[in-house]
C-alpha positions as CSV (number, residue, x, y, z in Angstrom):
1,X,-0.9,-32.2,62.1
2,X,2.3,-31.5,64.1
3,X,3.9,-34.7,62.9
4,X,3.1,-33.9,59.2
5,X,4.5,-30.4,59.5
6,X,7.6,-31.8,61.1
7,X,8.2,-34.3,58.3
8,X,7.7,-31.7,55.6
9,X,10.2,-29.4,57.3
10,X,12.7,-32.3,57.6
11,X,12.3,-33.1,53.9
12,X,13.0,-29.5,52.9
13,X,16.3,-29.7,54.9
14,X,17.3,-33.0,53.4
15,X,20.0,-33.7,50.8
16,X,17.4,-35.3,48.4
17,X,15.3,-32.1,48.3
18,X,18.4,-30.0,47.4
19,X,19.3,-32.6,44.7
20,X,15.8,-32.4,43.2
21,X,15.9,-28.6,43.2
22,X,19.4,-28.6,41.6
23,X,18.2,-31.1,38.9
24,X,15.1,-28.9,38.2
25,X,17.2,-25.7,37.9
26,X,19.7,-27.4,35.6
27,X,16.9,-28.9,33.4
28,X,15.3,-25.5,33.2
29,X,18.5,-23.8,32.0
30,X,19.3,-26.7,29.6
31,X,15.8,-26.4,28.0
32,X,16.0,-22.6,27.8
33,X,19.4,-22.6,26.1
34,X,18.4,-25.5,23.9
35,X,15.3,-23.6,22.7
36,X,17.3,-20.4,22.2
37,X,19.8,-22.3,20.0
38,X,17.1,-24.1,18.1
39,X,15.1,-20.9,17.4
40,X,18.3,-19.1,16.3
41,X,19.1,-22.0,13.9
42,X,15.6,-22.5,12.4
43,X,14.8,-18.7,12.0
44,X,18.2,-17.9,10.4
45,X,18.7,-15.4,13.2
46,X,22.1,-14.1,12.0
47,X,21.1,-13.9,8.4
48,X,20.6,-10.4,6.9
49,X,19.8,-9.5,3.3
50,X,19.7,-5.8,2.3
51,X,16.6,-4.9,0.4
52,X,17.5,-3.4,-3.0
53,X,16.1,-0.1,-4.2
54,X,13.2,-1.1,-6.6
55,X,11.8,2.4,-7.2
56,X,11.0,3.1,-10.9
57,X,11.9,-0.5,-11.9
58,X,9.5,-2.4,-14.1
59,X,8.0,-5.7,-12.8
60,X,10.2,-7.9,-15.0
61,X,13.3,-6.2,-13.7
62,X,12.0,-6.4,-10.1
63,X,11.5,-10.1,-10.4
64,X,15.1,-10.8,-11.6
65,X,16.6,-8.4,-9.0
66,X,14.8,-10.0,-6.1
67,X,15.4,-13.6,-7.3
68,X,19.2,-12.9,-7.2
69,X,19.0,-12.1,-3.4
70,X,16.4,-14.8,-2.5
71,X,13.5,-12.4,-1.9
72,X,9.9,-12.4,-3.2
73,X,7.4,-9.7,-4.1
74,X,3.7,-9.1,-4.1
75,X,1.9,-6.2,-5.7
76,X,-0.6,-4.9,-3.2
77,X,-1.9,-1.8,-4.9
78,X,-1.6,0.4,-7.9
79,X,-1.9,4.0,-7.2
80,X,-3.1,6.9,-9.3
81,X,-1.3,7.1,-12.6
82,X,1.9,9.1,-12.4
83,X,3.3,10.2,-15.8
84,X,6.8,10.6,-14.4
85,X,7.1,6.9,-13.8
86,X,7.1,4.2,-16.5
87,X,3.9,2.0,-16.8
88,X,3.9,-0.9,-14.4
89,X,6.9,0.4,-12.5
90,X,7.4,0.6,-8.7
91,X,6.3,3.7,-7.0
92,X,6.6,2.5,-3.3
93,X,8.0,-0.6,-1.6
94,X,7.7,-2.0,1.9
95,X,10.2,-2.7,3.6
96,X,12.1,0.3,2.3
97,X,15.3,0.0,0.3
98,X,18.3,-0.5,2.6
99,X,16.4,-2.4,5.2
100,X,17.6,-5.8,6.3
101,X,15.4,-8.8,6.1
102,X,15.7,-12.6,6.0
103,X,15.8,-14.7,2.9
104,X,12.5,-15.5,1.2
105,X,10.8,-12.4,2.6
106,X,8.0,-10.8,0.6
107,X,8.6,-7.2,-0.5
108,X,5.2,-5.4,-1.0
109,X,5.0,-3.1,-4.0
110,X,2.7,-0.3,-5.1
111,X,3.0,0.1,-8.9
112,X,2.1,2.7,-11.4
113,X,-0.9,1.7,-13.6
114,X,-0.6,1.8,-17.4
115,X,-2.9,4.8,-17.7
116,X,-5.1,7.2,-15.7
117,X,-8.1,5.6,-14.1
118,X,-11.4,6.1,-15.9
119,X,-14.0,8.3,-14.4
120,X,-17.6,8.8,-15.3
121,X,-18.4,12.2,-16.7
122,X,-21.1,13.7,-14.4
123,X,-24.3,15.4,-15.6
124,X,-23.5,19.1,-15.2
125,X,-26.3,20.4,-17.4
126,X,-27.9,23.4,-15.6
127,X,-25.1,23.8,-13.1
128,X,-23.1,27.1,-12.8
129,X,-19.6,27.4,-14.3
130,X,-18.1,27.5,-10.8
131,X,-20.0,24.3,-9.7
132,X,-19.0,22.5,-12.8
133,X,-15.4,23.5,-12.5
134,X,-15.2,22.3,-8.9
135,X,-17.0,19.0,-9.6
136,X,-14.8,18.2,-12.6
137,X,-11.6,19.1,-10.8
138,X,-12.6,16.9,-7.8
139,X,-13.0,13.9,-10.2
140,X,-9.5,14.5,-11.6
141,X,-10.4,16.2,-14.9
142,X,-8.8,19.3,-16.2
143,X,-10.8,22.3,-17.4
144,X,-10.2,23.5,-21.0
145,X,-11.8,26.3,-22.9
146,X,-15.2,27.9,-22.5
147,X,-17.5,28.4,-25.4
148,X,-20.9,30.2,-25.3
149,X,-24.3,29.5,-26.9
150,X,-27.4,31.7,-26.8
151,X,-29.2,30.9,-23.6
152,X,-30.9,32.9,-20.9
153,X,-28.7,31.4,-18.1
154,X,-25.4,33.2,-17.9
155,X,-22.5,30.9,-17.3
156,X,-24.8,27.9,-16.9
157,X,-23.5,24.6,-18.4
158,X,-25.3,23.6,-21.6
159,X,-22.9,20.9,-22.7
160,X,-19.3,19.5,-22.6
161,X,-16.7,18.7,-25.2
162,X,-13.6,16.5,-25.2
163,X,-11.0,16.7,-28.0
164,X,-13.4,19.0,-29.9
165,X,-16.3,16.5,-29.8
166,X,-19.5,16.8,-27.7
167,X,-19.6,14.2,-24.9
168,X,-22.6,13.1,-22.9
169,X,-22.8,12.6,-19.2
170,X,-22.1,9.0,-18.2
171,X,-19.2,8.6,-20.6
172,X,-16.0,7.2,-19.2
173,X,-12.9,9.2,-19.7
174,X,-9.4,8.9,-18.2
175,X,-8.6,11.2,-15.3
176,X,-6.6,14.2,-16.4
177,X,-8.7,14.5,-19.6
178,X,-9.4,18.1,-20.7
179,X,-13.1,19.0,-20.6
180,X,-14.3,22.1,-22.5
181,X,-17.5,23.6,-21.2
182,X,-20.3,24.9,-23.3
183,X,-22.0,27.7,-21.3
184,X,-25.0,30.0,-21.7
185,X,-24.2,33.6,-22.7
186,X,-27.1,35.2,-20.7
187,X,-28.7,36.7,-23.8
188,X,-31.9,35.7,-25.4
């Protein structure tokens, strides 16, 4: 055991041990710097493309704009219809305009649908005026005029109209449609 310990200690003090350590350290740094250069070269580390502002652009315009700067796009969502934007135009983008990205990067877009989303008209017959208003507003409808028919229930819903025509529960209408309520007058 003493002889083995002595030979290990002598090897550590020898020139060949220091040569091996120096070669290992040099190889380590060569590999690290080589990988760093290779990653910088293959990932286009110094390349920067500024993302253009795509807000309110139509998809055809977005495609040509991004093609010019070697970027791609993907529509990830369409939000609720916004009448202040054109149909099929960009409402949001990620990364934001002005950000720097590398070539061939995808820009994720949220677009404006071509119309309001359709909602199913609920069955409000027998509900109070206040309940009906709250329910219709929560679905995205607007409340129009109130008309009254002879009925014992005061301000109880007895029907609905859209564009002057009676509509039945279950009909699909675009959000933001105006619904007129037919209510009981409380007299009979």
